[in-house]
N, C-alpha and C positions, 0 to 999 in steps of 0.2 A: 460505736461501730455498727454499721448496717449489716444485716445478715440475710443472705438469700440462699435458699436450699434447692433451687431449680432455676433453669434459664427463664422460665415463665415468670418468675418473681422479680427478675431484674428490670428496673424501670428503664424506659427508653432514653431518659436523659442522664443515665449514670456516667457515661463516658464524656470526654476521653479519659483514659486511665493509664497508669503504670501498673504492670501486673507481675506478681510472683506466683509461680506454680510449684506445687509439691505436696507431699504427705504432711510435712511439718509435725511429725510425731515427737512430742516432747518440747517443741519450740526451743531447741538447745542453742548453744553458741554458734554453730554453723548456720542454723536458721536465722538467728538474730543478726548475723552479719549480712545475710541476704536481705533481710527486712530493713536494716539500716540503709543499705544501698537503695532499696526500693523507695523508701520515704525521701531520701536525698534526691533521687532522680525525679520523683513526682513533684517535689518542690521546685526543682530547676525548670521543669516543663509546665508547671502550673496546672497539673492534673491530679486526679485522686489516686492514692496508693491502694491497690486492690489485690487480694489474695484469692487464688483459685485452689481449692483443696478438695478432699474427698471424705466421705463419712466413715470410711474404713480403709484399711490397707488393701489395695487391689488383690493381693495374694489371698485374702480371706475368701474371695470368690473364685479366683483362678487356680490357686494351689493351697488350699486351706491347711494341708499337712505341713507346709513350709512357713506359714504365717506366724510371726512372733506376736506376743501380747503387746498391746498398745501401752505406751508410757503415760498417756493422758486420755481422758474421755473427750468426746467431741466438745462438750461444754467447757472443759478446762482449756482445750486448744483455742476455742474462740475467745476466751477471756485473755489468754496469753497473747494472741494476735492483736487484740484491742490494746493491751498494755504496750505493745511494740509500736503503736502509732498507725496501724492499718485502719483505713476509713471504712472499708467494706470487704466482706468475705463472701465468696460464692462457694458453698459447701455442697458439692454434687454427690448424689447417691450413686455409688459405684455398683451398678447392677449389670445384668447380662446385656441390656440394651446399650448402656454406656460403653461397656467393654468392646462392643462390636462396631463402634463409631470409628470410621477411618481417620487417620491422623490429620489429613488435610481438612476434612469436614469439621473436626473438633476445633481446629484453629479458626476456620471461617466463622462457624456458628457462635462459638464461645468467646474467643479473644477479639475477633474483628467486629462482628455484628452486635453482639450483646454488650461487650465491655469497651469497645472503641479503643483498642490497644494502640498506644504510642511507643511504649517500650515494654518488653517482656523479659523477665529475669528467671533464670533456672540454673540448677547445678549442672556440671559437665556430664553427669551420668543420667540426666533426666530422659525418660522414655514416655511416650504417650501414644494414644490411638490403638486401634485393633491390633492385637498380637505384638504390641510395643514397637510398631514399625516406625513411629516418629521419634526423632532425636533432635539435638540442638542444631545440627546441620540443616535438617529439613525446616526447622523453625526459622533459622536465619534466612534461608532461601525464600520461604513464604513471606517473611517480614519485609524483605527487600521489594517484593512484588506488591504487598498490600499496605506499605507505608508505616511499618513499625520496626523499631530496632530490637535486636536480640542481644542480651547481655548474659554471658556465662560467668557465674560467680564461683570462684574457686573454693576449695576446702579450707576449713579453719582447723589448725592443728590443736589438739588438746594440750593445755598448758596448766601450770599451777603446781606448786610443791606437793609431792605425795602422789601425783597421778603418774603411774608407771607408763612407759612408752609414749612420752610426750610428743613424739613426732607423728603419732597416729592421728588421723583426722577425727574431729569430734563427730560422733554419730550416735544414732539411737541404739544401734547394736552394742557399741561399747558401753553406753550408759546402762543398758539392760544387764550386761555382764557384771558391771560393778554392783548394781543393786542385788543381783542374784548372789553376790558374795558378801552382802551387808555393808558394802563400802559407800554408805550414803554421803559421807563427807566428800569423797572423791567425785561421786556422781554429781554433786552440787556444783563442782567446778566446771563440769562440762555443760551442765544445764544453765548455769548462770543464776541459779536460784536453788533453794532446798527442794529435794524430791517431796512431792506432796500427794496425799490421798485424802479422800473425803467420803463420808457416807452418813447414814442416819443411825443414831444410837438406839440400840435395841436391848431388851432385857436378856440377861444371861443367867447363870446359875447363882449369882450373888456370892460366890466364894470369896472374891476380893474384899467385899464389905465385911464378911465374917472374919477375915484375917487382918482387918484394919487398913486395907488398901483398896477402897472401892474403885472399880474401874468402869469406864464407858465402853461397852462392847459395840463394835461397828457391825452394821448389817453387812453380810458377805457380798452384797452387790456394791462393791467399792469402786469409786472412780480413781484412776491412777494406778501405778505399778507398785504392788506391795513388795518390799524388800525381803531378803532372806530371814528365816526364823531367827529370833533373838530379842534382846532388850535394847531399846534405843532412847536417847535423849531427844525430845521433840518440843515444838511449840504447838499448842492446840488452840484453834479458833472456833468459838461458838457464838453465833449472833453478833459478830464484831468484837467480842471480848476475847483477849488472848491470855493463855495460861501456860506455865511451864508444865511439862508432862513427861512421865516415864511410860513408854509404850512397849507392850509385849506383842510379838508376832510369833505365832506357832500354836502347837496343840497342847502346850503345858503338860509335859509327860508325867508330872507328879500326880495328876488326876486322870481319870478315865472319861471317855465320852466327849472330850473337847474337840471341836472341829479342826481339821487341818488348816493351817495358815490363818487362824483366828487373830484379829487385831483388836486390842483393847488398850485403853489409855487411862492411866492414873493421873489425875490433875493434882498438882502439888498445892497444898495450903488452901484449898477451897473445897467446898462440898455443895455443889449446885445440882439441881434437878435437870438432867440432860436428856432424859428419855424422849424419843420422838423428835429430837432436834438434830440438825445437821452439824457434824463436827469435821473440821479440816485439820490434818496433822502434817506438820512440816518436819521431816526427819533431819536431825542435826548431826548426830554421831552414834556409832555403835558402842554399846556398853558391854555386853557379854552374849555368848550363845545361849540357846535354850537348854536348860539342864533339868535332870530329874533329881528330886530330893527325897531322902529317906523318911522324912517326917515333916509335920507342920512347923515345928520349932526351927528347923534348919532353913525351911523355905521362908519363913517370916524374917529371919536374920538376913538372908540374902536379899530379900525385897528392900529391907532398910538400907543395906549397902548399895543397892541399885539406885535408890532415891538420892543417897548422898553423892553418888557419882554423877547422876543427872544434874544435880544442883551445881556441882563443880564445872561441868561442861557448859551449862547454860549461863553461868555467872560470867563467863568470858564473852558472852554475846548480849546483844540487846534486841528485843523484838523489833520488827520493822515498824 
């Protein structure tokens, strides 16, 4: 997939194109439905499927106190868009200058001139331009004048056994709520994939190795949304190799001085040097909440029980 981070980077011969616009936070089932429609329409028209998105949630600039944490990093988002079949993505920097661009100017400069729009897809609640004055009705009117079709893609209802409120539309907000409750299995049904984080492995206090369960501590600068504190069954990927893992999220109240929301992974049945390497964790299911233990002996016994439970959960699955 070709990636452009400003209009100046877009080559003159990129268009014509079919375009989908949005934040695409998480690239969940609702986004995937839109992208499937995008690729299908692009194939019908013989043009390139292109996404226009932003490097941050506009609220991060306009109303930071209301801005939710992102489900994925920009790099994760780009990888997911590429996996969905998008041929090019324009990721615009949402700064004060962009926020002040009038809606009609945004359509003319970005969609018409830079990308050669033939069809533009967006959700029914899509807003754009200075003060959010642009909507799908305006987009439709401009499209009729400038030679592109506007397609409004409807919501996708959350579905799947175990996801409460299945009539509710799949959304980044709902997914965040599930992850904040540790319901990674349910969140996966709305994402269409396992919730995933990644970071570089750093040195910790080495308590896990002393207890017989050496863990890979993730640098706090983590890509992706970290779920609620607790122990999880997960798949870990390091340099293309995949391992079963028991993952702890939290401050480990049995000890003092452990950072809040620390993420560490115990790789089952292997002992590899992972320091300084990037690790990706796919959360499969919740095992138990974070607990405080009276002593090392009871902690070690519980860790052994955790590992047994993780084996049981992952045995029912196969790595991709």
